C-alpha positions, -999 to +999 in steps of 0.1 A: -426-286+209-392-276+222-374-301+200-379-278+170-362-247+158-390-223+164-383-211+129-398-244+120-375-258+094-374-293+109-363-316+136-331-308+155-333-341+172-309-366+158-318-402+150-314-420+183-312-457+191-338-469+216-348-502+231-373-506+202-347-497+175-342-464+158-364-433+161-370-422+125-397-410+102-419-440+110-420-425+146-430-391+133-395-375+128-398-350+100-370-335+078-370-298+070-396-283+048-423-309+049-456-298+033-489-301+050-499-322+020-470-347+022-488-379+033-456-400+027-445-391+063-465-406+092-459-373+111-483-357+087-505-386+075-513-397+111-526-363+122-563-364+132-584-360+100-602-329+111-570-312+122-552-321+090-582-308+069-582-275+088-544-272+085-545-278+048-572-252+043-552-227+063-520-236+045-537-231+011-549-196+021-515-188+036-499-199+003-522-174-015-507-148+007-472-159-002-466-178+030-455-215+030-466-235+060-444-265+069-451-292+094-421-293+118-437-319+140-471-336+139-480-371+150-453-388+172-449-423+184-449-428+222-412-439+218-403-406+200-422-386+226-404-404+255-371-396+238-380-360+235-389-359+271-356-375+282-337-350+260-356-321+276-348-333+311-311-333+303-314-299+285-334-282+313-319-299+343-351-314+358-383-331+349-403-302+364-386-276+340-388-300+311-425-303+316-429-267+306-419-278+270-425-315+265-454-336+276-453-373+285-462-398+259-494-405+279-506-369+278-490-354+246-515-343+220-488-351+194-490-388+202-528-389+196-523-369+164-542-339+178-514-313+177-491-299+150-460-277+152-456-254+122-429-231+107-411-211+095-415-178+113-437-162+087-461-192+088-463-189+126-471-152+123-497-159+097-513-186+118-514-163+149-533-138+128-556-161+109-557-196+126-588-192+146-608-188+114-599-225+107-603-235+143-565-237+147-554-223+181-521-217+197-525-237+230-494-226+249-481-191+253-445-204+253-449-224+221-460-201+192-455-230+168-479-254+185-515-256+172-545-278+180-579-279+165-606-261+186-636-262+162-657-237+182-629-211+177-643-205+142-673-188+157-661-179+192-624-172+188-596-192+203-594-195+241-565-178+258-534-199+257-521-216+288-488-202+299-471-235+292-481-272+293-478-273+331-509-251+333-530-273+310-556-292+330-559-318+302-524-330+310-532-336+347-560-361+348 
């Protein structure tokens, strides 16, 4: 989400101490340039299997078109998600404004492994043009890099994106 350079080269969040210790790669933090095939990082390896399979198929086809798809953020621990939310509140000045960019740990599709942020820009552009053929849909209009698996999109096309996470009814149970 908003913790990424939309160009998608990697985390801009620094390693931060929390009550549980250090937020690091074991929490889902990814360095720049992580491949969709790099299972050595929990941020990739702990993505939902169907999402990861679709992402890898799409990335292989993008690669055939000369486009490298990197994972800038995938699965995240609840502690990492909470840290991102705290940082967004400081950055945006309020919890209400931060909610346009960062979900809570309880509602984030990243924490469940059901969302992936990709980059760089050419990969985002490729995915916007071809993602629905793999069931990969941009869910939020303000987050061109954020994709989730919507299997029916392969046959029916992706649903229109929500303006931002505050408009997503799945986050407001």
